[in-house]
C-alpha positions in Angstrom: 29.8 -50.8 62.5 28.3 -52.8 60.1 24.9 -53.7 61.5 22.0 -51.8 60.8 20.5 -50.0 64.1 17.0 -51.2 64.8 14.3 -48.8 63.5 12.6 -47.5 66.6 9.1 -45.6 67.0 8.4 -43.1 65.0 6.6 -40.9 67.7 7.5 -38.6 70.4 7.2 -40.6 73.8 6.4 -40.3 77.2 9.3 -40.9 79.5 9.0 -44.6 80.7 12.7 -45.3 81.4 15.6 -43.0 82.1 19.5 -43.7 81.4 21.1 -45.2 84.6 22.9 -42.2 86.9 26.2 -43.7 86.1 25.4 -42.7 82.0 25.8 -39.0 83.2 29.1 -39.6 85.2 31.4 -41.7 83.2 35.1 -41.6 82.2 33.9 -41.0 78.6 31.0 -38.4 79.2 33.6 -36.5 81.3 36.1 -36.6 78.5 33.3 -35.3 75.9 32.5 -32.3 79.0 36.0 -31.3 79.7 37.7 -28.4 77.4 41.2 -26.7 77.3 40.6 -23.3 78.2 41.5 -20.6 80.4 38.1 -19.4 82.0 34.5 -20.7 82.5 33.5 -17.9 80.1 35.8 -19.5 77.3 34.3 -22.6 78.2 30.8 -21.8 77.6 32.1 -20.8 74.4 33.0 -24.2 73.2 31.3 -27.1 72.1 32.1 -30.1 70.1 32.6 -31.3 66.4 31.6 -35.0 65.5 34.2 -36.2 62.8 32.3 -38.5 60.5 28.7 -37.4 61.6 29.4 -33.7 60.9 30.7 -34.8 57.6 27.5 -36.1 56.5 25.3 -33.4 54.3 22.0 -34.2 56.1 20.5 -31.1 56.4 21.0 -29.8 52.6 17.2 -29.3 51.7 15.9 -25.9 51.6 11.9 -25.0 52.9 11.6 -23.7 49.4 13.0 -26.7 47.5 10.8 -28.8 49.9 7.8 -26.8 48.8 8.6 -27.3 45.0 9.1 -31.2 45.6 6.2 -32.3 47.6 3.2 -34.1 45.8 -0.3 -32.7 46.2 -1.0 -35.2 49.0 2.0 -33.8 51.1 4.5 -36.5 50.2 8.6 -36.3 49.7 10.5 -39.2 47.9 13.4 -40.2 50.1 16.7 -37.9 49.3 20.0 -39.3 48.1 23.0 -37.2 48.6 26.6 -38.1 47.5 29.4 -37.2 49.8 33.2 -38.2 50.6 34.7 -38.9 53.9 38.5 -39.0 54.1 38.9 -40.2 50.5 35.8 -43.2 50.8 32.3 -42.2 48.6 29.2 -42.9 50.6 25.4 -41.8 49.9 23.4 -40.5 52.8 19.7 -41.6 52.0 17.2 -39.7 54.0 13.5 -40.5 54.7 11.5 -37.3 55.5 9.1 -37.3 59.0 5.6 -37.2 58.5 4.3 -33.9 60.3 0.9 -32.9 61.3 0.1 -29.2 59.3 -3.1 -27.2 59.6 -5.0 -29.1 56.4 -3.7 -32.6 57.4 -0.2 -33.9 57.3 3.0 -33.0 55.0 6.8 -34.6 54.8 9.5 -32.6 55.9 13.2 -33.5 55.4 15.4 -32.0 58.3 17.0 -28.9 57.3 18.6 -25.6 58.6 16.1 -25.1 61.4 16.8 -28.7 62.9 20.6 -28.2 62.5 20.5 -25.2 64.5 18.2 -27.1 67.4 21.0 -30.3 67.2 23.7 -28.0 67.5 22.1 -26.2 70.6 21.4 -30.1 71.8 25.1 -31.0 71.7 26.0 -27.6 73.6 23.7 -28.3 76.6 25.1 -32.1 76.4 28.6 -30.8 76.8 27.6 -29.4 80.5 28.2 -31.7 83.2 24.4 -33.5 84.5 23.1 -33.0 81.2 25.0 -35.3 78.7 25.1 -38.7 79.0 26.9 -41.7 77.5 25.9 -45.6 78.4 28.7 -47.7 77.0 27.0 -50.9 77.3 24.0 -50.2 75.7 26.4 -47.8 72.8 23.9 -44.5 73.5 24.6 -41.0 74.0 22.1 -38.3 74.5 21.2 -35.3 76.5 18.5 -34.2 79.4 16.9 -31.0 79.0 14.3 -29.0 79.2 12.2 -26.7 76.8 13.2 -23.4 78.6 16.9 -24.6 78.6 16.9 -25.4 75.0 14.6 -22.6 73.9 17.1 -19.7 75.4 20.5 -21.5 74.4 19.3 -21.0 71.0 17.8 -17.4 71.9 21.4 -16.3 73.3 23.0 -17.4 69.8 21.0 -15.6 68.0 18.5 -18.0 66.6 15.1 -17.2 68.6 12.6 -19.8 67.9 9.2 -20.4 69.8 8.4 -23.7 72.0 6.0 -24.9 68.8 8.9 -24.4 66.3 11.4 -26.1 68.7 9.2 -29.2 69.4 8.0 -29.1 65.6 12.1 -29.4 64.9 12.3 -32.3 67.6 9.6 -34.3 66.0 11.4 -33.8 62.5 14.4 -35.4 63.7 13.0 -38.0 65.7 10.9 -39.3 62.5 13.2 -38.3 60.2 15.5 -41.4 59.0 18.9 -41.3 57.9 21.3 -44.3 56.1 24.9 -44.2 55.2 25.5 -46.6 52.5 28.7 -47.6 50.6 28.8 -47.3 46.9 28.5 -50.8 46.7 24.6 -50.1 48.2 25.7 -51.5 51.3 24.1 -50.1 54.5 26.9 -48.8 56.9 24.6 -47.6 59.5 20.9 -46.4 59.6 18.8 -44.4 62.3 16.7 -41.9 62.9 18.3 -38.6 63.2 17.2 -38.6 67.5 16.3 -42.4 67.9 14.3 -41.3 71.0 13.0 -38.0 71.8 11.2 -38.4 75.5 8.9 -35.7 76.2 7.2 -34.2 79.3 3.4 -34.1 79.9 1.9 -30.8 80.0 0.6 -31.3 83.2 4.2 -32.1 84.7 5.3 -28.8 82.8 2.7 -26.7 84.4 3.9 -28.1 87.9 7.8 -27.6 87.0 8.8 -25.3 83.6 12.0 -26.9 84.0 11.1 -30.3 83.8 13.7 -32.5 82.0 13.2 -34.0 78.6 15.4 -36.9 76.9 16.9 -36.5 73.5 19.0 -39.6 72.3 21.9 -38.8 69.7 22.7 -41.0 66.6 24.5 -43.9 66.9 27.5 -42.6 65.3 27.5 -39.7 68.2 27.7 -42.7 70.8 30.3 -44.1 68.9 32.4 -40.9 68.3 32.0 -40.6 72.3 33.4 -43.8 72.6 36.3 -43.6 70.2 37.1 -39.9 71.0 36.4 -38.9 67.5 35.4 -35.6 68.3 37.3 -31.7 68.7 36.6 -29.1 70.7 35.5 -25.6 68.7 34.1 -22.4 68.9 30.5 -23.1 69.0 29.3 -19.5 69.8 31.5 -18.6 67.0 29.8 -21.1 64.6 26.4 -20.2 65.7 27.0 -16.6 65.1 27.9 -17.0 61.6 24.9 -15.6 59.1 24.7 -18.7 56.4 24.3 -22.5 57.0 27.2 -22.6 54.2 29.6 -20.1 56.6 28.8 -22.4 59.5 29.5 -25.6 57.5 33.1 -24.5 56.5 33.8 -23.5 60.4 32.6 -26.9 60.9 35.2 -28.5 58.2 38.3 -26.3 59.3 37.5 -27.2 62.7 37.7 -31.1 62.0 40.6 -31.0 59.4 42.5 -28.1 59.8 44.8 -29.4 62.6 48.0 -28.3 61.1 47.2 -24.6 61.5 49.7 -21.9 62.1 51.0 -18.6 61.0 53.7 -19.9 59.4 52.3 -23.3 58.0 50.7 -24.3 54.8 47.4 -23.1 54.2 44.6 -25.3 54.1 42.9 -25.8 50.8 39.2 -26.3 49.6 38.1 -26.8 45.9 34.7 -25.3 44.8 33.7 -29.0 43.6 34.7 -30.6 46.9 32.3 -28.0 48.7 29.5 -28.4 46.3 29.3 -32.1 46.7 30.2 -32.6 50.6 28.0 -29.7 51.7 25.4 -30.5 49.3 24.3 -26.9 50.2 24.5 -25.3 46.9 21.4 -25.7 44.9 20.8 -22.3 42.8 19.6 -22.9 39.1 22.7 -20.9 37.8 26.1 -21.7 39.0 27.5 -18.5 39.3 25.1 -17.9 42.2 26.3 -20.9 43.8 30.2 -19.5 43.1 28.6 -16.0 44.7 27.6 -18.0 47.8 31.0 -19.8 48.4 32.8 -16.3 47.8 30.5 -14.8 50.5 30.8 -17.5 52.7 34.4 -16.9 53.1 34.0 -13.3 53.1 32.1 -13.9 56.3 34.4 -16.1 57.9 37.4 -13.1 57.2 34.9 -10.7 58.6 34.5 -13.1 61.5 37.9 -13.2 62.7 38.3 -16.7 61.9 40.3 -16.5 58.7 43.1 -14.0 57.8 43.3 -14.4 54.1 41.6 -16.1 51.5 43.2 -16.6 48.0 41.2 -18.2 45.3 42.9 -19.6 42.3 40.8 -20.8 39.2 41.4 -24.4 37.8 41.3 -24.4 33.7 41.2 -26.7 30.9 43.2 -27.2 28.4 41.3 -24.6 26.2 40.9 -22.0 29.2 37.7 -22.7 30.4 37.6 -22.6 34.1 36.4 -25.8 35.2 37.0 -25.0 39.1 38.4 -22.8 41.7 40.8 -23.5 44.8 40.2 -21.6 48.2 43.8 -21.3 49.8 42.9 -20.7 53.6 45.1 -18.8 55.7 44.6 -18.9 59.6 43.5 -15.9 61.9 46.0 -16.1 65.0 42.9 -16.7 67.1 42.1 -19.8 64.9 45.9 -21.3 65.3 45.3 -20.7 68.8 41.7 -22.5 69.1 43.3 -25.4 66.7 46.4 -25.8 68.9 44.1 -25.9 72.2 41.6 -28.8 70.6 45.1 -30.7 69.7 46.5 -30.5 73.1 42.8 -31.6 74.3 42.7 -34.6 71.9 46.3 -35.6 73.1 45.4 -35.5 76.8 42.5 -37.1 76.2 43.9 -40.1 74.3 47.0 -40.7 77.1 
């Protein structure tokens, strides 16, 4: 994908047109919504990680840091975040959303709240009749009600008000992210949600379940088309207490494809986690290290990992310059990864 995506409108829109019914019923969306599991209860625990999209550090700015960086007029500059994906260096350039507040307007980068809303939307899109994929237009997205989205978040332990949800949708619809190559060339540029089609208040009064529409980022549509996604334990991920622990779980679900009880452990370096998550922003490095250690402890506590071994990396004079975490999977995680591997193999045949 080498051309820029046309910049859409920056306003939440009332729906003027809906995807063709065929976008909700076709082979590609059917594969996206079909999971390898034993029961309907197991199926409800599953969603999809998106290979490249979930490797982009696009929700890394905390509210506290945003407040520090805003000008007196409420303005935030574009945010540049360097990361690597499968050995290739990229830069994500994020333009904040301008959002109405009590005293006027202020800029917001998408953060942890918006990430949770996106994860919930993608889970809803994995249900029959909710997600859509239009191959001729190369668009994907989800039809949902605010009640449905709010209930999904609450069930996952992240309850939010209608106002908080619509604000997050507005931030994602107005925030633009551009993925650049090291030479400055643009790989893809689009809003997080290129379109959010709202339902009017009058329609909601008549039908609280009236459907909104959100179009996903073009990289998600591309991944659906190319089968560049994997099933993973969404319910378990959403139960993890920190954004960093959820990020690590997604990365393991994407990359630890060889997980086995007698296989080699998966290795992650502290420096890699810091660079590619962009979530370690404490003033003191030891506090960042503590956050990583605690995140791995949570993954062991949650039954994702069986054991974590940490080994320091030292310079010739003995100074600790990095750390390697060797990750040993739990029996459950091994089973989940084998199921994800088979699902992808079956879909590719």
